[in-house]
Kinemage of the C-alpha trace (Angstrom):
@kinemage 1
@onewidth
@group {chain A} dominant
@subgroup {mainchain}
@vectorlist {calphas} color= white
{ca met a 1} P 0.240 -0.143 -0.416
{ca phe a 2} L 1.193 3.362 -0.382
{ca val a 3} L -0.474 6.460 1.915
{ca val a 4} L -0.346 9.838 1.245
{ca thr a 5} L -1.056 12.991 3.573
{ca val a 6} L -1.286 16.358 3.117
{ca ser a 7} L -1.198 19.234 5.137
{ca ile a 8} L -3.403 21.855 3.712
{ca glu a 9} L -3.509 25.819 4.979
{ca val a 10} L -6.740 27.062 3.623
{ca asn a 11} L -6.554 31.231 3.369
{ca ala a 12} L -8.673 32.938 5.596
{ca gly a 13} L -12.249 33.366 4.164
{ca gln a 14} L -11.953 30.737 1.833
{ca val a 15} L -12.939 27.723 3.879
{ca asp a 16} L -16.109 27.454 2.802
{ca ala a 17} L -16.218 27.578 -0.623
{ca phe a 18} L -13.025 25.101 -0.469
{ca leu a 19} L -14.592 22.459 1.804
{ca pro a 20} L -16.817 21.228 -0.526
{ca leu a 21} L -14.906 21.554 -3.634
{ca met a 22} L -12.418 19.065 -1.669
{ca leu a 23} L -14.973 16.498 -0.560
{ca gln a 24} L -15.697 16.500 -4.393
{ca asn a 25} L -12.460 15.723 -5.186
{ca ala a 26} L -11.964 12.756 -2.788
{ca arg a 27} L -15.608 11.489 -3.237
{ca ala a 28} L -14.466 11.266 -7.269
{ca ser a 29} L -11.414 9.807 -6.401
{ca leu a 30} L -12.883 6.965 -4.509
{ca ser a 31} L -15.510 6.050 -7.295
{ca ser a 32} L -13.695 6.309 -10.019
{ca glu a 33} L -10.339 5.261 -9.179
{ca pro a 34} L -9.745 1.754 -9.102
{ca gly a 35} L -6.442 2.070 -7.069
{ca cys a 36} L -7.703 4.470 -4.107
{ca arg a 37} L -8.986 2.543 -1.662
{ca gln a 38} L -9.095 5.432 1.259
{ca phe a 39} L -9.457 9.631 0.702
{ca asp a 40} L -10.437 10.808 4.090
{ca val a 41} L -10.399 14.688 4.692
{ca tyr a 42} L -10.066 16.211 8.426
{ca thr a 43} L -10.359 19.856 9.781
{ca asn a 44} L -9.108 21.327 13.132
{ca pro a 45} L -12.492 22.108 14.865
{ca glu a 46} L -10.827 25.129 16.479
{ca arg a 47} L -8.788 25.938 13.489
{ca pro a 48} L -11.045 24.990 10.473
{ca glu a 49} L -8.559 26.580 8.143
{ca ala a 50} L -6.310 23.557 9.052
{ca val a 51} L -7.282 20.952 6.736
{ca phe a 52} L -5.537 17.115 6.378
{ca leu a 53} L -6.139 14.724 4.224
{ca phe a 54} L -5.135 10.624 4.470
{ca glu a 55} L -5.130 8.986 1.390
{ca val a 56} L -4.395 5.134 0.842
{ca tyr a 57} L -3.312 3.857 -2.572
{ca asp a 58} L -2.881 0.567 -3.985
{ca ser a 59} L 1.019 1.935 -5.402
{ca ala a 60} L 2.452 4.731 -6.606
{ca ala a 61} L 1.365 4.241 -9.547
{ca ala a 62} L -2.229 4.443 -8.731
{ca phe a 63} L -1.357 7.769 -6.787
{ca asp a 64} L 0.182 9.221 -9.727
{ca ala a 65} L -2.908 8.178 -11.739
{ca his a 66} L -5.191 10.433 -9.197
{ca leu a 67} L -2.981 13.424 -10.012
{ca ser a 68} L -3.084 12.582 -13.757
{ca ser a 69} L -7.074 12.717 -13.579
{ca asp a 70} L -9.224 15.186 -15.143
{ca his a 71} L -11.347 15.939 -11.617
{ca phe a 72} L -8.134 16.025 -9.841
{ca lys a 73} L -6.586 18.849 -12.292
{ca gln a 74} L -9.723 20.700 -12.009
{ca phe a 75} L -9.816 20.742 -8.259
{ca asp a 76} L -6.527 21.616 -8.250
{ca arg a 77} L -6.833 24.150 -11.035
{ca val a 78} L -10.208 26.013 -9.146
{ca thr a 79} L -8.529 25.574 -5.394
{ca ala a 80} L -5.160 27.320 -6.493
{ca glu a 81} L -5.848 30.616 -4.933
{ca met a 82} L -7.713 29.125 -2.108
{ca ile a 83} L -4.864 27.577 -0.372
{ca ala a 84} L -2.379 29.116 1.852
{ca ser a 85} L 0.296 26.215 1.906
{ca lys a 86} L 0.339 22.379 1.027
{ca gln a 87} L 2.929 20.024 2.436
{ca val a 88} L 2.479 16.426 0.515
{ca glu a 89} L 4.108 13.312 2.129
{ca thr a 90} L 3.978 9.637 0.871
{ca phe a 91} L 4.988 6.262 2.687
{ca thr a 92} L 4.880 3.107 2.026
{ca glu a 93} L 4.458 0.062 3.580
{ca val a 94} L 7.034 -1.997 5.871
{ca gln a 95} L 7.088 -5.444 4.683
{ca gly a 96} L 7.926 -7.984 7.871
């Protein structure tokens, strides 16, 4: 499995516009990408502009397919000006 975490800081005053688009992107990923197994969206109740994503894919290639999907490209284009900062980290499963 391939896990992606994303920490997003949404610009002040943009959270109400950003979150529905984020949830739409998550739903589209789960329904149209065979390699996307989980896509959770979280916010900090004390700081709603802090958004955290937890995504699980079959592989790095499945995540690359997500980044190349039309729905992600549209989401990325529409929300670019709403985001103050974004940190993406990827993790691979430890085999024992």
